N, C-alpha and C positions, 0 to 999 in steps of 0.2 A: 473160320473163325479166328477174329485177333484175338491176343492176350487182352488180360483188363489193362487199363490204362490209371497212371496215376495224375489226375488231372489237378490243374492248380484250382485255388477258390474263384478264379476270373471266370474258368469254363465249366464249372460243376455242372451237370446234367447235359451239357452240349455233348453231342456224339455226331461223326459224319453219320451220313442218311444210310439207315439199314445196319446199322453196328449197335450194339447194344450199350446201355448208359451203364458202365462198370461201375462200382461203388470204389472210392477212395479210401484208402487203408483207414483213416477216422471213420467214415462212413461204415466201414466193413465191422471194424470194432464196436460201434454203438448198436449195428444190428445184430452180431454176434450174442452182446450181452443182453439184450432185448428178448433174442429166441431162446436162450438158456433160462432167463427168468420165466418167460411165458411157459417153456417146458414144465420146468421144474418147482416152480412155486405153486401152483395149483396142487401137485402131488403131495408137497409138503404139507398145506393146509388141510387136505382131502385126509392125509394119515392121522393126523393129530385130532380131527372130528370122529375119525371111525374109530381110534382107540379110545378117546375120552367121552364120547356120546353116541356112538354106533350110529353117526350120520354120514353121509357124504358132503362135500362141500357144496355142491348144487343142492342137496337137500335143506341143507342149514340155509344156503341164500333164500328160497322159497318160504321157511320160516321165517327169516328176518325180516324179508319183503313184506309179508303180511302182517308182522309183527307192529312194522311201522304206520300202518293204516290205521286211522282213529276208529273205525268199524272192525278191522281185522280182516276185511275182505276186500278181494280184487277181482276182477272179471281174469279169466285165465289168458287169455291174450295179453291183457294188461303185465300180468304177471310175468309172461313169457319173456315180454320185453324188458322189464326189470331186473331180470335174472338173465338176461341176454340167452336164452335158450330158445328152441324151437316149441311149437306147439306139443308136437310128437313127444319130444324129450319132456317136456313138462307133465304131458298126460300121463306119461308112464312114472314118473316120479312121483305125480300127486296120488296116482293108485298106490304105492308103496306108503305115502304117509297117510293116506287114508284109511287103509288096513293098520297101520300102527295105533291110529285115533289122533294124529296130530291134526289134520284139518278134515275136513268135510267140503263136499261139491254140493252145488243146488242151482237150479235154473234161477236165472235173473228175474228179478220181479218188476223190473224196468224193461229189459228186453228179453221175452223167452226164447231167443235164438241164442243167447250168451249164457255161460256158465260161470259162476262165480265159486272161488276158492275161499274157505273159511278158516281162519285161524281156531281152533277149539280151545277150551282151557287146558287141555293135555300137552296142547302145541306149544301153548304159550309157557307152561311149565319146563317143557324141553328147551324152548330157544332160550330161557331165562337161566337156564342151569347148563347149558352150551356155551352162552356167550362170554362169559368172564375167560376160559380156557381158549375160545378162538380168539379172543382180542390179546391176549397174551401173546399168543403164537404169531397173529400179525405183527404186534409190536415187535418182537423178537426177529423176525425175519425181515421185516421191512421198516416199520416206522422208526424204531430206535437206531437203524442203522444210516439214516439219515438225518442232515440237518433241516431245520424249517426251511430254508430255501429251497432247499433241495426236494422238500415234501410240496413246495408249491410247486415248482417246475415239474415234478412227476405230475400232478394233478392237471396241470396242464398240458403235459405231453399226451396223456392218457385221453384228454378232451378232443386233442387235435387229431389224435391216431383214429379215434372212435367216430369222429367227425367224416372221415373218409372211409373205415371200415363199414359204418352203418350209418349212413348219412340220417336216416329216420330215429335214431337211436334216442331212447330216455335216459342216458348216461347221466348219472347224478355226479354233475360238478362239485356239488355242495352237498355237506350232510342233511338229513332231513332236519328239520327245526326239533328241538329238545332230545335229538340223538346223539349217541356219542358211539354207536356201535361202527365196528370195521365190516 
């Protein structure tokens, strides 16, 4: 195995046959910054939500996605996509949220094979009460740390990476109309 090579920008991505395409120092720095952020940011957001609202970050996202729907209803499969979770994970979280009275699940009237998640009035109260603290924490940790140009770059970078990680993703690149939630 050969040592990582510092390639000039002319041959970035090129490697002799059978050799790994090592990261340049610049690429490595960007990669390490991304991995540090993706590992620590969810935990920081989760800690604030647990402390202030008794919700995990994923539970908050489930309630938030339902709250953005005109009828506060989504098929479980759509909700899993919007929250970037598996159906299995969502099912476990939905059970907890249902026990707490924040959502209910029922068969779709359009397709009896599908199950809908519906945000209850208690769930609306929970998300409305939880959102200000969460948005403030998102601002403190991310939004206020970046310039408007950096925020646009972050959105574009997120969309570009998500198109490779999950090509069928419904990753929202723009906020839902009439919302300003994080």
